[in-house]
N, C-alpha and C positions, 0 to 999 in steps of 0.2 A: 187661726191660720190654716189655710187649707195646704195640705201637702201635696205636691206635685210628684207623680210618679210615672216613670218610662217603663213600659212592660215590652221587652223584646221578644216576640214570637207569638203568633196567633193561632197556635194550635189549640188542642183542647184544655190542656193544663194552663197555658199562658192566657187564654180568653178567659177561664174559669177564675183564676187569681186576679186578673184585672177586674172582674165583676165583684170579687170580694172587696178589693181595695176601694172600688167605687162605692159599694154599700156601705163601707167604713167611711166615707165622707172624704176620699182623696180625689184629687182632679187626676184622671188617668189617661195617658197617652200610649195606645196599643200600636205596636209597629208589627206590621206583616209584610211579605213579600207579594202576596196574591193580591192583585188589584181588585178583584171580583169580591173576595172575602172583605177587604178593607171597606169598599163601597157599600156592600150590604150591613156590615155593622153600623156604619154612620146612617145610613137611610133608614134600615127597617130594625135596628137593634137586635140583629140575628147572625149568628155565625152558622148557617145551615149545614155546612160540610162537616164541621166538627162537633156542634152541639145542637142537633136538630130539635126544634120544639122550645128552645130555652130564649127568653126574653133577657135581653142585656139591660143593665141600668143605663140612665142617661148620662152618667158620669164618666162615660167612656168615649174618646175620641180616637179612632183608628186612622192610621197613616201607613204610606209606603215609604215615607221621607224619615230615615231613621236619625238623621242629625236635628230634624223638627221634633221628633219625638224626645230626644235627649235634652234638649235646651232647657236650661235652668231646673232640671229635676233633680231632687233632693235624695231620691231613691230610684235606683236603676236595677229591675227585676229581669232576670235572664231565663227565658224558657224555651230554649232552642235545643236541638238534638246535641248531645254531649261531644260527639266526636268532630263536630263542625265548629264547636264553640270558639276555639283560638282564632281560627281564620275569620270568622265573623266578627269578633269582639276587637282583634288588634286595630283595624284601621279607625275604630271608634274613641280609641283612648284619648285623643286631643279634644274630642266634644263632651267629654263626661265633665259635669260642673264640679268646681273645686269643693272638696269636702263631701261630696255626695256618698252615698252608702250603696254598695251592691249587694243583690241579693239573687242567690243561685237556686232556681228550682230543678236544676239538672240533676240526673241519677247516673252516674258512672266513673270510671277511672280513665283518664286520657291514654289511648294506645301509643305506645312508643316512649312516653315519659313516666308513666304510672303515677301521674299526678291526680289527686282529688280535684273536683271541680271548682272549689273554692280557691285553690291553688292556681288554676288555669285562668279563673276570672283575674285574680289579683295580678298575675303576670301580663295578661292580655291588656287589660285597661290601665296597668300601671298605677295601681292603687295599693295603699297599704293593707295587708292581710287583716289587720284589726277593724278595718272598715268593709269586710266582706261578711256577710251573714248567708245561713243556708236555711231552706225551709224543707221539712221532711215529715212524713207521718202516714197514717192511714187515709190518703187524700185522692180517692177515686173522683176524678174531675167531674164526672156526670152526676155523681151524688151531690156533691158540693153545688154543682149549678142549679141542682134542684131544691137548694136550701136544707138539705137533710143535716143534722146536726153532726158535726165532727171536731175533732181536735187535732192540732198539729204542733210541732216543736221549731221555734226558731232559735238556731244555734249561731253564736258569734264568739269570739275571743273576749270582746268588751261588752260587758253586760248592758252598758248604755246603747251600743249599737243594736243588740238584739231587742231592747225595749222598745226602741224607736220604731223598729220592724213590726214587732208584735202590736204596738198600738196602731200603726198604720192598717192592720189586716183583722182587727177585732171586729166581728159582727155578731149579732144574735144567732147565728147558726156556726159560725167559725171561731174557734177558741184556740189561740196560741199558747203555749208554754214556753219559756225560755231555758237554755242550756247552753252551757260554756264549752261542751264537748263537741266540738266541731269535727274531729276525727271520727269519733264514733257514729255520730248523727250521719255523716256522709258516706261512711262504710256500710252503714246499715242499708241506706237508699240505694246503694250500686250493687251489692251482693244479693238483696232480696228479690231483685228481678231475675238473676241467675237461678235462684232456688225455685221461682215461680215458673220458670221454663222447665225445671226439672219435674215439678208437682203436675203441671200440665202434660208433659210427655207420659208421666205415669197413668194419669186419668185418661189420656187417648188411647192407651194400651188397654184400659178396661179396668186398671187396677182400683181399689176402694179405698175407704177411709183409713184403713190401717196403715196402708201405703203413704197416704197424704200426710197423716200425723208423723210418721216416720221422717219423711223428707222434710217436713217444715221444721220439726225438733232438731234433727241432725244438721240441718241447714243452719239454725241459729247458733249451734255449737261452733260451726265453721267461721260464722260471722263473728262470734265473739273472739274465737281464738286469734283471728287476725287482727282484730281490734285491739285486743290486750297487747299484741306484739309490737303495735304501732303506736301504744301510748294512750290508748282511749279508756274511759270511764267504764268499767264492767256494768255499772247500774244502767247505762244507756241503753243496753240490749234487751233489758226487760221492760223498756218503756214503750212510748208511742212510735218513736221512730225505729225501735227495733222489733220487738214481737208484734206490736200493733199493726205497723206497716206490713210485716212478712205474712201475717194472718190475712190481711185485706187483700194483698197483690197474690197469694196464692190461692185464694177461696174464690175470687169474684170473677164472673164472666166479663167484667168491664176491664179486667187487666189485660192489655194486649199481650204481655210477657206469658201470662197464664194461657191465653187463647192460642198464641204462636206455638207454644210448648204442646198443647193439646193437638193442634194440626199436626205437628211432627209426629206425635205419638199414633196417629191416626194412619200415618203412612206418606204423608205428603213430603216432597222435597222441600228444603229450606226456602227456595224461590217461590215455590207454591204456597207455602205457608205464609211467607211475607205478605204476598199477594191477598191471600185469603182473610189476613188479620187486618190490614189497613194500618196505616199510622206507624208511629216508631216504638219498637220493642227494643228499649236500650239493652237489654240483657244479651241480645245477640252478640253485640261487638263487645259488650263488657266482660263477658265471659273470658275472653282471651286476656284483656288488660287486667282484671282481678287476678286470673291464674298468674300471669307475670309478676304481679306484685306479690302474691303468696310465695311463689318460687324464690324471689329476691329476698323476701323476709324469713325464708326457711319454715314457712308453715304449710302443712299438708291440708288440702281443701278437696276431698275426693269427690264430692257432689259437683262442685265447680269444674273440677278435671274432667268429670263425665259428660257434662253438658258440653263443653268445649270439644270434646272429642266426637260427640254425636252431630253437633253442628258444623265442626271444621274437618273431622277426620273420616266421617262416614260410619263411625260405630253405631250399630243397631241400639234401640232404647232397650231392648231385652238383654243385649249383652253388657250395656251399662248397669242393669240391675243386677245382673249376676255377679259383676266384678266388685260392685258395693257390698253385695251380701257376703261374698268370699273372703272380705278382709279379715285380718286377724281378730280375734275377740278381745275385747277391752273391758275394763272396769269403766262403767259410764261415769261415776263420780269422781275419778281421777284422770280421766281422759282429757288432756291438754295437748295433744299433737296430732293424733290420727284418729 
């Protein structure tokens, strides 16, 4: 029996994941707001704006009618900007099929509530948290669209739900692993974008591999520290959703967060960097919500705090670097708070 999947969001990741699902044998309905993009996907099997040069599989039907996309879908995948998720999803709750599983591809923490995206999805769509899964990992959309081999993590409180989603997106080039640690997987996905901004800023200033390695490693410490305080499994942070995604996002020019940070480091204003980067760099807004969550939890995250100060308070990148290096010396192996 063919699985019917609705994918909400026809950006680069939403379109790519729709292609993965179609290649895995699902019947995919891809919802997008832009009529030109939807028409091009249906007529030419292309999304030139987001994935130029990529041929999309026949199993995708695109539509601007979100209710039609949701009709009888047993899996609903959400790939929209995290800070607009609640407003977009809340009016759709009555149209989600009974018993459907929701899957968040979003990376972030909601401003104002400090909720993770799976929590926002459950509230907005009015479905039990047990029926919400998240997908995260070293998943740069363009490489997956090119069918380059990669793995990912499907996390859900209910192992059976995680297995349903994993089965729906398993292909010869895309391998999902399951995990019950939703908190850890989501925090990795949200905070790694902020760390990638910091790495990009450093590289934009001309700093080299020592600085990059330092920021990535200490960034992982910050992610782990926050995750442990919130009840996550420490093993998650050494896996695909943790170190794997962090390395990919901090290293690749395909990462919008890394690219935007690099533009900031080169001297662009935030507005100029956003325009030059194109697409959504989730870390720009998530740095504030992650910092709010850390403050509420009583956890110090100096790199996240520095990125937020650069983007929101006008702190210079060099000043941020000096502030980080001037912090009190610590024992690395016993460092759990700062």
